[in-house]
C-alpha positions in Angstrom: -0.2 0.2 0.1 2.0 3.6 -0.9 1.6 6.3 1.6 0.5 9.7 1.1 2.8 12.4 1.3 2.2 15.6 3.2 4.3 19.2 3.0 7.1 18.4 5.3 8.1 15.0 3.5 8.1 16.9 -0.1 10.6 19.4 1.3 13.0 16.2 2.9 16.0 14.5 0.7 14.0 11.5 0.8 10.5 10.7 -0.9 7.7 9.1 1.3 8.7 5.7 0.7 12.5 6.4 1.8 11.3 8.0 5.4 8.8 4.8 5.6 11.8 2.2 5.4 14.0 4.6 7.8 11.1 5.0 10.5 11.0 1.2 10.3 14.5 0.4 10.9 14.9 3.0 13.3 17.6 5.4 11.5 15.3 8.7 10.8 17.9 10.7 12.4 19.3 10.3 9.0 17.5 13.1 8.0 19.3 15.9 9.8 22.9 15.2 8.2 21.5 13.7 4.7 20.0 17.6 4.5 24.0 18.9 4.3 25.1 16.3 1.9 22.7 15.6 -0.7 22.5 18.4 -2.7 20.9 19.9 -6.2 23.5 20.4 -8.1 27.1 18.8 -8.3 29.8 20.5 -6.6 32.8 20.8 -8.3 34.6 17.5 -7.4 31.9 15.4 -8.4 31.6 17.3 -11.6 35.5 16.7 -12.3 34.9 12.7 -11.2 32.1 12.3 -13.6 33.7 14.1 -16.8 36.8 11.5 -15.8 34.6 8.7 -16.4 34.7 6.5 -19.6 31.0 4.9 -18.6 28.0 5.7 -16.5 25.1 3.6 -15.6 21.8 4.7 -16.3 18.6 4.0 -14.9 15.3 5.2 -16.8 11.8 3.5 -17.7 10.6 2.1 -20.8 7.7 3.2 -23.0 5.7 0.8 -20.8 7.2 2.5 -17.8 9.3 -0.6 -16.3 12.5 0.4 -14.7 15.4 -0.9 -16.8 19.6 -0.3 -16.4 22.0 0.4 -19.1 25.5 1.2 -19.8 26.4 4.6 -21.5 30.3 4.8 -22.9 32.2 6.8 -24.9 35.6 8.2 -25.7 37.3 10.2 -23.0 35.7 13.9 -22.2 32.4 11.8 -23.5 30.9 13.5 -20.4 31.0 17.3 -19.5 29.9 19.0 -17.2 29.0 23.2 -18.6 27.6 24.1 -15.3 27.2 22.9 -11.7 23.3 21.6 -12.7 24.0 19.7 -15.9 25.8 16.7 -17.6 26.1 16.9 -21.4 26.5 13.0 -22.2 27.7 12.1 -25.7 26.5 8.7 -26.1 24.0 6.6 -27.3 22.6 3.2 -26.1 23.5 -0.1 -28.2 21.1 -0.9 -30.9 18.3 -3.6 -29.0 19.2 -2.3 -25.3 15.8 -2.0 -23.7 16.7 1.7 -23.0 17.2 2.5 -27.2 13.9 4.4 -27.2 13.4 5.7 -23.7 16.0 8.1 -23.2 14.3 11.4 -24.5 12.5 14.6 -23.4 11.5 15.0 -19.8 12.3 11.6 -19.2 13.2 10.6 -15.0 17.1 9.0 -14.9 19.5 7.9 -12.2 23.2 7.9 -13.0 25.9 6.5 -10.8 29.6 7.2 -11.8 31.4 4.6 -10.6 35.5 3.8 -11.2 35.9 0.4 -10.4 40.0 0.7 -10.4 39.8 3.1 -7.0 36.4 2.2 -5.7 34.8 5.6 -6.1 31.1 6.3 -7.1 28.5 9.0 -6.8 24.9 9.0 -7.5 22.6 11.7 -9.2 19.1 11.6 -10.0 17.3 14.3 -12.4 15.9 14.1 -15.6 16.8 14.5 -19.6 16.2 17.7 -21.5 16.0 18.7 -25.0 18.5 15.8 -27.6 20.8 16.9 -30.2 21.9 14.4 -31.9 23.4 11.3 -29.7 24.3 14.3 -27.0 21.8 13.5 -23.7 21.6 16.7 -21.6 21.1 15.5 -18.2 19.5 18.1 -15.5 20.3 17.9 -11.7 17.8 16.9 -9.4 19.9 15.5 -6.5 23.6 14.2 -6.2 25.5 12.7 -3.2 28.2 10.4 -2.8 29.0 6.5 -1.5 30.8 5.1 0.3 33.2 2.6 -1.9 32.4 -0.4 -0.3 31.8 -3.8 -1.8 33.2 -2.5 -5.0 35.5 -5.5 -6.6 38.9 -3.1 -8.1 39.2 -4.0 -11.7 41.0 -1.7 -14.2 39.5 -1.2 -17.5 40.8 -0.9 -20.7 39.2 -0.5 -24.2 38.7 -2.9 -27.8 38.9 -0.3 -30.6 37.4 -2.7 -33.0 34.7 -3.9 -30.9 31.6 -5.6 -33.0 28.3 -5.8 -30.9 26.2 -8.7 -31.2 22.6 -8.9 -31.9 20.1 -8.3 -29.2 18.9 -11.5 -27.3 15.4 -11.1 -26.2 13.4 -13.3 -23.5 11.5 -13.7 -20.5 13.4 -16.3 -18.9 17.1 -17.4 -18.2 18.8 -19.7 -20.4 21.1 -21.9 -18.8 24.4 -19.8 -19.5 22.4 -16.5 -18.3 21.7 -18.8 -15.0 25.3 -19.3 -15.0 26.4 -15.8 -15.4 24.4 -14.3 -12.7 25.3 -16.6 -10.2 29.0 -16.4 -10.5 28.7 -12.3 -10.6 30.3 -10.0 -8.2 28.8 -7.1 -9.4 25.3 -6.4 -10.4 23.1 -3.1 -10.8 19.7 -1.7 -10.2 17.1 0.6 -11.4 14.2 2.0 -9.0 12.1 4.8 -8.8 9.4 6.2 -7.4 7.4 9.4 -8.5 4.7 11.1 -5.9 2.1 14.0 -6.6 3.7 17.4 -7.6 6.9 17.8 -7.5 10.1 17.3 -5.3 13.5 16.4 -5.9 13.2 13.1 -4.0 11.3 11.7 -7.0 13.0 10.3 -9.8 14.6 7.3 -10.9 17.9 6.0 -9.3 20.6 3.8 -10.3 22.8 1.7 -7.6 25.4 -0.4 -7.0 25.2 -4.2 -5.3 28.1 -6.5 -5.0 29.5 -9.2 -2.9 31.4 -12.3 -3.1 30.7 -14.8 -6.3 27.4 -16.5 -5.7 26.1 -14.3 -3.9 23.3 -13.3 -6.3 20.8 -16.9 -6.5 18.9 -18.2 -9.5 16.0 -19.7 -8.1 14.4 -21.0 -11.3 14.3 -19.2 -15.0 12.1 -16.3 -13.7 13.4 -15.7 -10.5 16.6 -14.2 -8.7 17.3 -13.8 -5.0 20.1 -11.5 -3.6 20.9 -10.4 -0.1 20.7 -6.8 1.3 22.9 -5.4 3.8 22.7 -2.8 6.0 24.4 0.6 4.5 24.5 4.1 4.3 20.9 4.4 5.9 19.6 6.2 2.7 17.6 3.5 1.2 16.9 4.7 -2.2 16.5 1.7 -3.6 14.4 -0.4 -0.8 12.5 3.2 -0.3 11.2 3.0 -4.3 10.3 -0.7 -4.0 7.6 -0.3 -1.1 6.6 2.5 -3.0 6.5 1.1 -6.7 8.1 -3.0 -6.5 8.8 -2.4 -10.2 12.9 -2.8 -10.7 15.9 -3.6 -13.6 18.7 -5.4 -13.1 22.2 -4.9 -15.2 24.6 -7.5 -14.8 28.2 -7.0 -17.1 30.3 -9.7 -18.5 33.9 -7.8 -18.0 35.3 -9.9 -20.1 33.3 -9.5 -23.1 31.8 -6.1 -22.5 28.0 -8.0 -22.9 25.2 -6.8 -21.0 22.3 -8.9 -19.6 19.0 -6.4 -18.7 16.4 -7.9 -16.5 13.6 -6.0 -16.0 10.3 -7.8 -13.5 8.9 -6.8 -9.7 10.7 -6.9 -6.6 9.6 -8.5 -3.1 11.6 -7.3 -0.3 11.4 -10.4 2.6 12.2 -8.5 5.8 12.6 -11.6 8.4 11.9 -15.2 8.2 14.3 -18.4 8.3 15.8 -18.0 4.9 17.5 -14.9 5.9 19.5 -16.8 8.1 21.4 -18.5 5.1 22.9 -15.4 4.0 25.1 -13.9 7.0 25.0 -10.5 7.8 21.7 -9.8 5.2 19.2 -7.7 6.7 16.5 -8.2 4.3 15.7 -10.3 0.8 14.7 -8.9 -2.2 13.2 -11.4 -4.9 12.8 -10.4 -8.2 10.0 -12.0 -10.7 11.3 -11.6 -14.4 9.1 -10.2 -17.1 11.3 -9.5 -19.4 14.9 -9.6 -20.1 17.6 -8.5 -23.1 20.8 -10.1 -23.7 23.3 -7.4 -25.7 26.8 -9.6 -26.8 29.9 -7.4 -26.3 28.1 -3.9 -26.4 30.5 -2.3 -24.6 33.7 -1.8 -26.3 35.1 -1.5 -22.5 37.0 -4.7 -20.7 37.7 -5.0 -17.6 40.4 -6.7 -15.6 38.8 -9.9 -13.0 40.9 -8.2 -10.4 43.2 -5.5 -10.1 46.4 -6.6 -8.3 47.8 -9.4 -7.2 47.4 -11.8 -4.1 49.4 -11.8 -1.3 49.5 -14.2 1.4 49.8 -12.4 5.0 51.1 -13.8 8.2 49.1 -12.4 11.8 52.5 -11.7 14.0 50.7 -9.6 16.8 47.0 -9.4 17.9 46.5 -6.4 20.4 43.4 -5.0 22.3 43.3 -1.3 22.1 40.3 -0.4 23.6 36.7 -2.0 24.1 35.5 -3.6 21.0 38.5 -2.3 18.9 41.4 -4.6 18.6 44.8 -4.1 15.9 46.0 -7.0 13.7 49.9 -6.9 12.4 50.9 -8.6 9.4 53.9 -9.5 7.8 54.7 -11.0 4.3 54.2 -14.9 4.4 57.2 -15.2 2.8 59.6 -12.9 4.6 59.4 -10.4 1.8 59.0 -6.9 1.6 55.7 -5.3 1.1 54.2 -3.0 -0.7 54.6 0.1 0.2 51.4 2.9 1.4 50.6 6.0 1.6 48.9 7.1 5.1 45.3 7.1 4.7 45.4 4.0 2.4 42.8 1.0 3.3 44.2 -2.7 3.0 41.8 -5.0 0.7 42.0 -8.2 2.7 40.4 -12.2 2.1 39.4 -14.4 4.3 38.1 -18.1 4.3 35.3 -18.4 6.4 33.6 -22.0 7.5 30.7 -22.6 5.1 31.5 -20.1 2.6 32.9 -21.6 -0.9 34.3 -18.4 -1.9 36.5 -16.0 -0.2 35.0 -13.1 1.6 36.8 -9.4 0.9 36.8 -6.5 3.1 38.7 -3.0 3.6 40.3 -1.9 6.0 42.2 1.5 6.7 45.6 1.1 7.6 47.1 2.3 11.1 50.3 1.9 11.3 53.4 3.9 9.8 54.1 3.9 6.3 58.1 3.7 7.4 56.9 0.0 9.0 57.8 -2.8 7.3 54.2 -4.5 8.8 50.8 -3.9 8.0 48.2 -3.0 10.4 44.7 -2.6 10.8 42.5 -1.7 13.7 39.1 -3.2 13.5 36.0 -2.8 15.5 33.8 -6.0 16.2 30.4 -4.9 14.6 27.7 -7.7 16.5 26.7 -8.5 12.7 30.0 -8.1 11.1 30.5 -11.1 9.2 34.3 -10.7 9.0 34.9 -8.3 12.2 33.4 -11.2 14.4 35.6 -14.0 12.5 38.7 -11.4 12.6 38.3 -11.0 17.0 36.6 -14.2 17.9 38.6 -17.0 15.6 42.3 -15.3 14.5 45.5 -16.1 16.2 49.4 -15.5 15.7 50.7 -17.6 12.8 46.9 -17.4 10.8 47.5 -16.8 7.2 44.9 -14.2 5.3 45.4 -13.0 2.0 45.3 -9.6 0.8 45.5 -7.1 -2.3 48.0 -3.8 -2.7 47.1 -1.1 -0.5 44.6 1.3 -1.9 42.7 4.1 -1.8 42.5 7.9 -2.4 42.2 9.8 0.9 46.0 10.8 1.4 48.0 14.2 1.8 48.6 16.2 -0.3 50.6 18.6 0.9 53.6 18.2 2.8 54.3 21.8 4.4 51.0 23.4 5.1 49.4 23.3 8.3 47.1 20.2 8.9 43.9 19.3 11.2 42.9 16.0 11.3 39.7 14.9 12.7 38.1 11.7 13.9 35.4 10.1 15.7 35.0 5.9 16.9 36.9 4.0 14.7 37.6 6.5 12.8 40.9 7.4 13.8 42.9 4.6 12.3 43.5 6.3 9.2 44.2 9.5 11.1 46.9 8.0 13.3 49.1 6.9 10.2 49.1 10.7 9.1 50.4 11.4 12.1 53.4 9.4 11.7 53.7 10.0 8.1 53.7 13.7 8.9 55.8 13.3 12.0 58.4 11.4 10.1 58.5 13.6 7.1 58.6 17.2 8.7 60.1 18.2 12.2 58.4 21.8 12.3 54.9 21.2 10.5 52.1 22.6 12.9 49.5 20.0 13.6 45.9 19.4 15.2 44.8 15.9 15.7 41.4 16.0 17.0 39.4 13.1 18.3 36.1 12.4 19.7 35.5 8.9 21.8 32.5 7.8 24.3 34.6 7.4 26.6 38.4 6.1 27.4 37.6 2.8 27.5 36.3 3.3 23.7 39.1 5.3 23.0 41.8 3.2 20.6 45.2 3.5 20.0 44.9 6.9 22.9 48.7 6.3 24.3 50.2 5.9 20.5 48.5 9.6 20.2 50.0 11.1 23.1 53.1 9.5 22.7 53.8 10.9 19.3 52.6 14.5 20.7 55.1 14.4 23.8 57.7 13.3 21.3 56.6 16.8 18.9 56.4 20.4 20.3 54.0 22.0 17.4 51.4 18.6 17.6 48.3 20.1 19.3 45.7 17.5 20.7 42.7 17.3 21.6 40.3 14.7 22.7 36.4 15.3 23.1 34.8 12.4 25.4 30.6 12.6 25.1 30.4 10.1 28.4 33.3 10.3 30.2 33.3 7.0 32.8 34.0 7.4 36.2 37.9 7.6 35.8 38.2 9.6 33.5 40.3 12.4 34.5 39.1 16.2 32.7 42.1 17.8 31.6 44.0 14.1 32.0 43.1 12.1 29.4 40.7 14.3 27.5 39.9 17.6 27.4 36.3 18.5 26.8 33.0 17.0 27.7 30.6 16.5 25.2 30.9 15.7 21.4 33.5 17.1 18.9 31.7 19.7 17.3 31.8 23.0 15.2 32.4 25.3 18.2 35.6 23.1 19.0 37.2 23.6 16.3 36.8 27.1 15.5 38.1 27.6 18.8 40.9 25.1 18.1 42.2 25.6 14.7 40.6 29.0 13.7 41.2 30.7 10.4 43.8 28.3 9.2 45.7 28.0 5.6 45.6 24.3 6.3 44.5 21.3 5.0 41.4 19.4 6.9 41.2 15.4 6.9 38.2 14.0 8.1 37.0 10.6 9.3 33.9 9.0 10.8 30.7 7.6 11.2 28.9 9.9 8.6 27.0 12.4 10.8 29.8 13.7 12.3 31.6 13.9 8.7 28.9 15.7 7.6 28.9 18.0 10.3 32.4 18.9 9.8 32.7 19.8 6.5 29.7 21.8 6.8 31.4 23.6 9.8 34.5 24.0 7.8 32.9 25.5 4.4 30.8 27.6 6.5 33.9 29.1 7.9 35.2 29.4 4.1 37.8 26.5 3.8 38.6 25.9 0.4 36.8 22.7 -0.5 40.1 21.5 -2.2 41.6 21.6 1.6 38.6 19.6 2.9 39.0 15.6 2.9 36.5 13.4 4.0 36.5 9.6 4.5 33.4 7.7 5.6 33.0 5.1 7.9 29.4 4.5 7.4 26.0 5.0 8.2 24.7 8.2 10.5 25.1 5.5 13.5 28.6 3.7 13.4 28.5 0.7 10.7 31.7 -0.6 10.1 33.6 -0.2 7.3 33.4 -3.7 6.4 29.4 -3.0 5.7 28.8 -2.6 2.2 26.1 0.2 1.2 22.7 0.2 0.2 
């Protein structure tokens, strides 16, 4: 049953369906920070990101109102942004594409820009305006970034003489298509909702879903199921589906450039025994297929199966850092040198878990110094975290895990200017690595290290920070405890009773021509970014890394 909209909901960045899911799951407090980060235009960094991409994922409806997803590609520069409200896209769909005749003036469209090699992505929703030949004019309604979790790293290349095959249409999956889906680790989903009146929250949405190979199950030639996990608490897709259960899926064969498009009706299972078959899943989404289109070699792009080689690591130390947070220290299994990393980067690890046919992959920020001859990650144990619980409860010194080289672009960009490191909770991990690197690089650089925690028992790596502070007089450390414990002493192990907020930031580091790095739960990050922008800090001097949704979701958690 559809919910009715009211004036308050029309002014929200979320439509009535998204709000209903948020209320059901107790996360409506996301509204406050979402108003700060969901914009009606593309910030400069987002414009630069979209215009650098070789492809976009697009979601729209066909003439019968059915949602589909497709891939739009072109040569370098095929996406342009003449102003913050506009993207100009020099591309057209492949012949026989389900959306071949649907990308027209006034059409609701959701776009997803995704860079698989770096795991960055950005979503933007709006409408197409009048076309000029093969050029699509896109007008922005909403734009916002997504955290880079559950995206498989892949490098791309182009096949110059690619020849697309003829479209194959049907309403039942062939054995080859079943194999394709059940071996996929990535797919894209199109959904949408448009209520009465006008709201920037209405329209189509293109979303990424990822997991270990086999996370999508085919139950019969007309039905597929995938697990949906805790994420960024927007619930854009799920909110769309409870208002309009029609959905479109897109599977890409990364080795051949072929596309498989599905459209049908989705059903959400919120609980039940079947959910226990998918560890960590919060709900299941089942699609009954109405029609499908297979487009052989539709894209001239190809992707490597995975980026970088797998390296075996040996766990050499396991250290409890605070309540719920433990550090894991690794060396190369073969005793050789490890790939160097930059402070702020993360380590992609792979674990073989009991009952799982495929290794499970997660990424955790490196918390140690880049000058160390080992890797250290500091992981918060989450009650529903499949990998974090395994690391905490079942690993021992001497155990072997696999990893890929450190990656990520959350890194220091200026080696001389003042540095302000702002974190909350387990977001301290990349900040401590940056502090180590800054100390090693420059002995006179002014550094402010500002951290917020619940109390001393929940303050990981505090002694390590204070050791660096005592060694270097140019480092200023400030700690805020929101709920100090009975043994916490004001002025000793913390400096402020309350949350680390914008007033604390302005009092400690006002008017600096500094680079600011912010890491923590998403609502904290949004507040800090808004405060810094209000103080007039240039956008290219603010760097953020989200550690999950507005509450405190783990970095290992896949986004909605």
